[in-house]
VMD Tcl script that draws the C-alpha trace (Angstrom):
set ca {
  {0.00 0.00 0.00}
  {2.35 2.69 1.24}
  {5.10 1.37 -0.98}
  {3.05 2.25 -4.07}
  {2.96 5.91 -2.99}
  {-0.70 5.82 -2.00}
  {-1.58 8.28 0.72}
  {-2.25 6.43 3.94}
  {-3.66 7.75 7.17}
  {-2.63 6.48 10.59}
  {-5.51 4.01 10.79}
  {-4.38 2.55 7.45}
  {-0.80 2.35 8.71}
  {-1.97 0.53 11.84}
  {-3.86 -2.00 9.74}
  {-0.79 -2.38 7.49}
  {1.37 -3.16 10.53}
  {-1.02 -5.92 11.56}
  {-1.18 -7.32 8.03}
  {2.59 -7.30 7.68}
  {2.96 -9.19 10.95}
  {0.49 -11.83 9.77}
  {1.87 -12.23 6.26}
  {5.59 -11.51 6.56}
  {6.23 -11.77 10.29}
  {6.66 -9.39 13.19}
  {10.14 -8.34 12.06}
  {8.64 -6.94 8.86}
  {5.99 -5.07 10.86}
  {8.72 -3.67 13.12}
  {10.79 -2.54 10.15}
  {7.79 -0.79 8.66}
  {6.94 0.90 11.97}
  {10.55 2.01 12.44}
  {10.58 3.47 8.93}
  {7.62 5.73 9.70}
  {8.16 9.42 10.28}
  {7.67 10.47 13.90}
  {4.40 12.17 12.96}
  {3.05 8.79 11.80}
  {4.03 7.05 15.02}
  {0.73 7.58 16.77}
  {-1.45 5.86 19.33}
  {-2.87 3.71 16.50}
  {0.43 2.64 14.97}
  {2.07 2.02 18.35}
  {-1.01 0.09 19.43}
  {-0.89 -2.04 16.29}
  {2.74 -2.97 16.90}
  {1.98 -3.69 20.56}
  {-0.84 -5.98 19.47}
  {1.58 -7.84 17.18}
  {4.01 -8.41 20.03}
  {1.23 -9.54 22.34}
  {-0.23 -11.94 19.78}
  {3.19 -13.54 19.35}
  {3.83 -13.71 23.13}
  {6.86 -11.42 22.80}
  {6.80 -10.29 26.43}
  {10.06 -8.32 26.52}
  {9.31 -6.36 23.35}
  {5.69 -5.77 24.35}
  {6.72 -4.53 27.79}
  {9.39 -2.23 26.37}
  {7.02 -0.78 23.78}
  {4.24 -0.34 26.33}
  {6.63 1.59 28.59}
  {7.52 3.85 25.68}
  {3.81 4.34 24.97}
  {3.30 5.34 28.61}
  {6.15 7.86 28.38}
  {4.58 9.35 25.26}
  {1.10 9.25 26.83}
  {-0.08 6.91 24.08}
  {-1.17 4.02 26.32}
  {-4.33 5.90 27.14}
  {-7.05 3.40 26.32}
  {-8.29 0.08 27.61}
  {-7.32 -1.82 24.45}
  {-3.58 -1.44 25.02}
  {-3.86 -2.44 28.67}
  {-6.10 -5.38 27.76}
  {-3.53 -6.57 25.21}
  {-0.82 -6.54 27.88}
  {-3.08 -8.25 30.43}
  {-3.96 -10.96 27.93}
  {-0.26 -11.47 27.23}
  {0.51 -11.84 30.95}
  {-2.19 -14.50 31.20}
  {-0.85 -16.41 28.20}
  {2.76 -16.41 29.43}
  {1.79 -17.60 32.91}
  {1.98 -14.32 34.83}
  {-1.58 -13.95 36.17}
  {-0.34 -12.09 39.24}
  {0.58 -9.12 37.03}
  {-2.92 -8.71 35.59}
  {-4.54 -7.14 38.64}
  {-1.60 -4.72 38.97}
  {-2.06 -3.62 35.36}
  {-5.82 -3.28 35.85}
  {-5.32 -1.22 38.99}
  {-2.91 1.10 37.19}
  {-5.25 1.38 34.24}
  {-8.28 2.23 36.35}
  {-6.52 5.27 37.79}
  {-7.14 7.05 34.47}
  {-9.07 4.74 32.17}
  {-12.38 3.00 32.89}
  {-12.22 -0.78 32.77}
  {-14.33 -2.52 30.15}
  {-15.78 -6.03 30.07}
  {-12.55 -7.39 28.58}
  {-10.56 -5.96 31.47}
  {-12.93 -7.56 33.95}
  {-12.78 -10.92 32.17}
  {-8.98 -10.81 32.21}
  {-9.17 -10.07 35.93}
  {-11.52 -13.01 36.52}
  {-9.18 -15.32 34.63}
  {-6.14 -14.08 36.52}
  {-7.76 -14.60 39.91}
  {-8.99 -18.03 38.81}
  {-5.41 -18.95 37.83}
  {-4.37 -17.90 41.32}
  {-7.24 -19.97 42.81}
  {-8.76 -16.86 44.43}
  {-12.43 -17.53 43.68}
  {-13.67 -14.92 46.15}
  {-11.78 -12.31 44.11}
  {-13.35 -13.70 40.91}
  {-16.81 -13.10 42.37}
  {-15.81 -9.62 43.53}
  {-14.85 -8.76 39.96}
  {-18.42 -9.56 38.85}
  {-19.72 -7.39 41.69}
  {-17.38 -4.58 40.65}
  {-18.69 -4.82 37.09}
  {-22.17 -4.22 38.43}
  {-21.05 -1.37 40.68}
  {-19.27 0.29 37.76}
  {-22.28 -0.29 35.50}
  {-20.44 -2.54 33.09}
  {-23.11 -4.80 31.68}
  {-22.90 -8.47 32.59}
  {-23.01 -10.18 29.23}
  {-23.27 -13.81 28.25}
  {-19.50 -13.98 27.74}
  {-18.76 -12.87 31.32}
  {-21.25 -15.36 32.75}
  {-19.91 -18.07 30.44}
  {-16.41 -17.22 31.60}
  {-17.56 -17.54 35.21}
  {-19.17 -20.90 34.45}
  {-15.94 -22.17 32.88}
  {-13.92 -20.95 35.85}
  {-16.28 -22.72 38.26}
  {-16.31 -25.97 36.24}
  {-12.50 -26.02 36.15}
  {-12.47 -25.47 39.92}
  {-15.00 -28.25 40.51}
  {-17.66 -25.78 41.71}
  {-20.51 -27.30 39.69}
  {-23.39 -25.61 41.55}
  {-21.88 -22.18 40.97}
  {-21.24 -23.06 37.32}
  {-24.89 -24.03 36.91}
  {-25.99 -20.76 38.53}
  {-23.89 -18.82 36.00}
  {-25.38 -20.81 33.14}
  {-28.90 -20.13 34.44}
  {-28.15 -16.41 34.31}
  {-27.20 -16.79 30.66}
  {-30.46 -18.62 29.93}
  {-32.43 -15.71 31.41}
  {-30.82 -13.16 29.10}
  {-32.88 -11.73 26.24}
  {-30.71 -12.92 23.39}
  {-27.80 -15.19 24.17}
  {-26.40 -14.77 20.66}
  {-26.25 -10.98 20.93}
  {-22.97 -10.17 22.70}
  {-24.39 -6.75 23.67}
  {-27.31 -8.32 25.58}
}
mol new
graphics top color blue
foreach p $ca { graphics top sphere $p radius 0.5 }
foreach p [lrange $ca 0 end-1] q [lrange $ca 1 end] { graphics top cylinder $p $q radius 0.2 }
display resetview
């Protein structure tokens, strides 16, 4: 795209970074990002590269880039934090998720993805009281309980051998208006 002298905006560049990572590898996406002028290194393009690192479980590079994004005040949305939290879960560092969420919530409201990452991190740490408190916090903060969150809870409970609690979560899903509508 950019190589053929087409004008690209920052959203296009961010998409290009993701496509390069998928088709030619993360190194190609990095090279493209590094070749951008400073004015094109924006929240979107940094976020796209961060997502590439997180998808490939490149913890050191993701952490370094996220720190740079913080310094530049470009880590200012839930998506970037959620990418890092998801990475910590995948690489076996669930204890870092609640620290990231706490830091995030100082300036950025948590979304349902943040809360689901928190539930999964506490479940990995076998702190099921904390898992339930996350659901309560969602309600307090008026983040809608959706079928995914209740399904996540059911899975957590099944894996912990808490069948009655899993069934209660599934019953909540059954009572929802439209189980297939993720916004319900």
